[in-house]
C-alpha positions as YAML, in Angstrom:
chain: A
units: angstrom
residues:
- id: 1
  name: MET
  ca: [134.68, 146.92, 46.89]
- id: 2
  name: GLN
  ca: [134.79, 143.16, 47.21]
- id: 3
  name: TRP
  ca: [137.12, 141.14, 44.99]
- id: 4
  name: PHE
  ca: [134.19, 139.34, 43.33]
- id: 5
  name: GLU
  ca: [132.56, 142.61, 42.27]
- id: 6
  name: VAL
  ca: [135.62, 143.34, 40.17]
- id: 7
  name: ASN
  ca: [135.42, 139.94, 38.51]
- id: 8
  name: ILE
  ca: [131.72, 139.86, 37.67]
- id: 9
  name: GLY
  ca: [131.18, 143.54, 36.92]
- id: 10
  name: PRO
  ca: [128.23, 145.66, 37.96]
- id: 11
  name: SER
  ca: [125.50, 143.69, 39.72]
- id: 12
  name: TRP
  ca: [122.76, 145.33, 37.66]
- id: 13
  name: ARG
  ca: [123.90, 143.37, 34.61]
- id: 14
  name: SER
  ca: [122.43, 140.15, 35.95]
- id: 15
  name: GLU
  ca: [119.01, 141.84, 36.00]
- id: 16
  name: ALA
  ca: [119.29, 143.45, 32.55]
- id: 17
  name: LEU
  ca: [116.77, 142.26, 29.97]
- id: 18
  name: CYS
  ca: [119.41, 142.49, 27.26]
- id: 19
  name: ALA
  ca: [121.21, 139.58, 28.89]
- id: 20
  name: GLN
  ca: [118.27, 137.43, 27.77]
- id: 21
  name: THR
  ca: [118.15, 138.87, 24.24]
- id: 22
  name: ASP
  ca: [120.14, 138.54, 21.04]
- id: 23
  name: PRO
  ca: [123.18, 140.77, 21.62]
- id: 24
  name: GLU
  ca: [123.39, 141.68, 17.92]
- id: 25
  name: ALA
  ca: [120.25, 143.79, 18.36]
- id: 26
  name: PHE
  ca: [122.26, 146.08, 20.65]
- id: 27
  name: PHE
  ca: [125.15, 146.50, 18.23]
- id: 28
  name: PRO
  ca: [123.54, 147.11, 14.83]
- id: 29
  name: GLY
  ca: [125.74, 147.74, 11.83]
- id: 30
  name: LYS
  ca: [125.98, 151.16, 10.26]
- id: 31
  name: GLY
  ca: [122.51, 152.18, 9.16]
- id: 32
  name: GLY
  ca: [120.94, 149.25, 11.05]
- id: 33
  name: SER
  ca: [117.83, 149.65, 13.15]
- id: 34
  name: THR
  ca: [118.07, 150.31, 16.88]
- id: 35
  name: GLN
  ca: [114.35, 149.91, 17.49]
- id: 36
  name: GLU
  ca: [114.41, 146.30, 18.74]
- id: 37
  name: ALA
  ca: [117.09, 147.09, 21.32]
- id: 38
  name: LYS
  ca: [115.32, 150.26, 22.44]
- id: 39
  name: ARG
  ca: [112.07, 148.32, 22.94]
- id: 40
  name: VAL
  ca: [113.89, 145.89, 25.22]
- id: 41
  name: CYS
  ca: [115.49, 148.78, 27.12]
- id: 42
  name: ALA
  ca: [112.14, 150.52, 27.56]
- id: 43
  name: ASP
  ca: [110.92, 147.61, 29.71]
- id: 44
  name: CYS
  ca: [114.17, 147.05, 31.59]
- id: 45
  name: THR
  ca: [114.25, 147.75, 35.33]
- id: 46
  name: VAL
  ca: [117.98, 148.60, 35.31]
- id: 47
  name: ARG
  ca: [117.91, 150.96, 32.34]
- id: 48
  name: LYS
  ca: [119.16, 153.94, 34.39]
- id: 49
  name: GLN
  ca: [122.08, 151.99, 35.86]
- id: 50
  name: CYS
  ca: [123.00, 150.78, 32.38]
- id: 51
  name: LEU
  ca: [122.90, 154.29, 30.94]
- id: 52
  name: ASP
  ca: [124.92, 155.68, 33.85]
- id: 53
  name: TRP
  ca: [127.55, 152.97, 33.38]
- id: 54
  name: ALA
  ca: [127.84, 153.64, 29.64]
- id: 55
  name: VAL
  ca: [128.18, 157.39, 30.19]
- id: 56
  name: GLU
  ca: [130.72, 157.01, 33.02]
- id: 57
  name: HIS
  ca: [132.83, 154.60, 30.96]
- id: 58
  name: ASP
  ca: [132.49, 156.55, 27.70]
- id: 59
  name: GLU
  ca: [131.03, 153.52, 25.93]
- id: 60
  name: ARG
  ca: [131.17, 154.31, 22.22]
- id: 61
  name: PHE
  ca: [129.38, 151.36, 20.68]
- id: 62
  name: GLY
  ca: [125.93, 149.87, 20.93]
- id: 63
  name: ILE
  ca: [122.67, 150.67, 22.66]
- id: 64
  name: TRP
  ca: [123.05, 151.19, 26.40]
- id: 65
  name: GLY
  ca: [120.25, 152.37, 28.66]
- id: 66
  name: GLY
  ca: [118.04, 152.81, 25.63]
- id: 67
  name: MET
  ca: [120.36, 155.28, 23.90]
- id: 68
  name: SER
  ca: [122.69, 155.11, 20.93]
- id: 69
  name: GLU
  ca: [126.21, 156.52, 21.13]
- id: 70
  name: ARG
  ca: [125.04, 159.75, 19.50]
- id: 71
  name: GLU
  ca: [122.14, 160.07, 21.94]
- id: 72
  name: ARG
  ca: [124.48, 159.45, 24.88]
- id: 73
  name: ARG
  ca: [126.80, 162.25, 23.68]
- id: 74
  name: ARG
  ca: [123.83, 164.65, 23.61]
- id: 75
  name: TYR
  ca: [122.71, 163.41, 27.02]
- id: 76
  name: LYS
  ca: [126.19, 164.02, 28.47]
- id: 77
  name: LYS
  ca: [126.21, 167.57, 27.07]
- id: 78
  name: ARG
  ca: [122.80, 168.28, 28.62]
- id: 79
  name: MET
  ca: [123.91, 166.88, 31.97]
- id: 80
  name: ARG
  ca: [127.09, 168.99, 31.94]
- id: 81
  name: ALA
  ca: [125.13, 172.12, 31.04]
- id: 82
  name: GLN
  ca: [122.62, 171.50, 33.86]
- id: 83
  name: HIS
  ca: [125.39, 171.04, 36.41]
- id: 84
  name: GLN
  ca: [127.15, 174.25, 35.38]
- id: 85
  name: VAL
  ca: [124.11, 176.39, 36.15]
...
């Protein structure tokens, strides 16, 4: 890993559509809608990298890779179950 990769974070972030969108849409308050963020994610070319990053780093807040924290927990359980077979 190069020193600058540590400083700027994952390179996929510069290509993420959310970087060009209101960040509050990705961190709605309790009971707030996630639909706007999920629409942005649906068209994003780095959605998979974003989701993988959030799962690997146990991100607990916000919409990442088109999934809420609850959806990511379910996704992680499914992935673990598939890899145990």
